[in-house]
C-alpha positions as CSV (number, residue, x, y, z in Angstrom):
1,M,9.9,48.1,107.0
2,K,8.1,46.8,103.9
3,K,11.4,45.7,102.4
4,V,12.3,43.8,105.5
5,F,9.0,42.0,105.5
6,L,9.3,41.1,101.8
7,V,12.9,39.7,102.3
8,L,11.8,37.7,105.3
9,A,8.7,36.3,103.5
10,L,10.7,35.3,100.4
11,S,13.5,33.7,102.5
12,L,10.8,31.7,104.4
13,M,9.4,30.4,101.2
14,V,12.9,29.4,99.8
15,F,13.9,27.7,103.1
16,S,10.6,25.8,103.4
17,Q,10.9,24.5,99.8
18,A,14.4,23.3,100.4
19,G,13.6,21.5,103.7
20,A,10.4,19.8,102.5
21,A,8.2,21.9,104.7
22,Q,4.5,22.5,104.1
23,L,3.5,26.2,103.5
24,E,0.4,27.5,105.3
25,L,-1.4,30.8,105.0
26,I,-2.5,32.1,108.5
27,G,-4.5,35.0,109.7
28,G,-6.5,36.1,112.7
29,I,-5.9,38.1,115.9
30,R,-2.4,38.5,117.3
31,D,-2.2,42.0,119.0
32,G,-4.3,43.2,116.1
33,L,-5.4,41.7,112.8
34,A,-2.6,39.5,111.4
35,L,-2.0,37.9,108.1
36,G,1.1,35.9,107.2
37,I,2.8,32.7,106.0
38,M,4.1,29.8,108.0
39,A,6.1,26.7,107.2
40,E,5.6,23.4,109.1
41,Q,7.6,20.2,108.8
42,N,7.7,16.9,110.7
43,A,10.8,16.4,112.9
44,A,9.6,13.1,114.5
45,R,6.4,11.0,114.8
46,N,4.6,13.3,117.2
47,L,6.7,16.5,116.8
48,G,6.5,19.2,114.2
49,L,8.6,22.3,113.7
50,R,6.8,25.6,112.8
51,Y,8.2,29.0,111.8
52,G,6.8,32.0,110.0
53,I,6.2,35.7,109.7
54,E,3.0,37.8,110.0
55,A,2.1,41.4,109.3
56,N,0.0,42.9,112.0
57,T,-2.2,46.0,112.4
58,G,-1.1,46.6,116.0
59,N,1.7,48.9,117.3
60,Q,4.4,46.4,116.3
61,P,3.6,45.5,112.6
62,I,5.9,42.4,112.2
63,I,5.7,39.1,114.1
64,I,8.2,36.4,113.7
65,F,7.8,33.0,115.4
66,L,9.6,29.7,115.7
67,G,8.4,26.7,117.7
68,G,7.3,23.2,118.0
69,K,4.0,21.4,117.7
70,F,3.5,18.4,120.0
71,Y,0.6,15.9,119.2
72,L,-1.7,15.3,122.2
73,T,-4.7,13.4,121.1
74,D,-7.6,13.3,118.6
75,F,-10.1,16.0,119.6
76,S,-13.1,14.5,117.7
77,R,-13.1,11.8,115.0
78,G,-10.0,12.6,113.0
79,M,-9.3,16.1,114.3
80,P,-5.8,16.0,115.9
81,L,-5.2,18.2,118.9
82,S,-1.7,19.5,119.5
83,L,0.2,21.8,121.8
84,G,2.2,24.6,120.3
85,L,5.2,26.0,122.2
86,G,7.8,28.4,120.8
87,F,9.5,31.8,120.7
88,V,7.9,34.9,119.3
89,G,9.1,38.3,118.5
90,Y,7.0,41.5,117.9
91,F,9.0,44.0,115.9
92,G,8.2,47.7,115.6
93,E,9.9,51.0,114.8
94,K,10.5,51.9,118.4
95,K,10.8,48.6,120.2
96,T,11.1,44.9,119.9
97,D,9.4,42.5,122.3
98,P,10.7,38.9,122.4
99,G,8.8,36.3,124.3
100,I,7.3,32.8,124.3
101,S,4.1,31.5,122.8
102,I,1.8,28.7,124.0
103,S,-1.2,27.5,122.1
104,I,-3.7,24.7,121.3
105,I,-4.0,23.6,117.7
106,I,-6.8,21.7,116.1
107,N,-5.9,20.3,112.7
108,R,-8.6,19.3,110.1
109,A,-11.1,21.6,111.7
110,F,-14.7,21.0,110.6
111,N,-13.4,17.9,108.7
112,L,-11.6,20.1,106.2
113,N,-8.1,18.6,105.8
114,P,-6.2,21.8,105.0
115,L,-7.9,23.9,107.7
116,F,-6.5,24.4,111.3
117,I,-7.5,26.6,114.2
118,E,-5.1,27.8,116.8
119,G,-5.7,29.6,120.1
120,G,-3.4,30.7,122.9
121,V,-1.3,33.4,124.4
122,D,1.9,35.2,123.4
123,V,3.9,36.5,126.4
124,A,6.1,39.1,124.8
125,G,6.2,42.4,126.7
126,S,2.8,41.6,128.1
127,G,0.3,38.8,127.5
128,R,-1.4,39.0,124.1
129,L,-4.3,36.9,122.8
130,Q,-3.6,34.7,119.9
131,L,-6.5,33.3,117.8
132,Q,-5.8,32.2,114.3
133,V,-7.1,30.2,111.4
134,G,-4.8,28.7,108.9
135,Y,-5.0,27.0,105.5
136,K,-2.4,24.5,104.3
137,I,-1.1,24.9,100.8
138,Y,-0.4,21.6,99.1
C-alpha cells in the first residue's frame, strides 16, 4: 500500500509540473486525520481544476480526488469564496468507496495569500465530514 501511495504522489507531482498547476499541501479531517498533496490549475476565468491524494488515519488509508473549483464571490475584503465539486475515492485493503464531494473553499484565509480553508461533505459509502487547511507552494 505504501508503494502505491508513493507512486501516485510522485506521478501527481510530475503531471502538475508539466501542466503548469500549482502544488498545495493539505491536511485536516477527512474520515480521520489526513495529510496529502493537491494540484490546482485554472481552466477558465472562474473555474479551476483540482486533483490530489491524501493519506488518512481512518479505515481506508488512501483518498484520491478530482474536481472543479467554481468562484462564487469575495467572502471578506480579498478572500475569494468558491464552491468545490468533484469525485472522491476512499481506498482500503478490503473495500473501495467511490463518491462525490461538495465543499466551500475560502482562499487567502486570515489575509495570508498561500493559505486556504475548505469545509464540506464527501458522500462515498456514507456521508463523511471534510474540514481541511491547505498551503500553496509557490
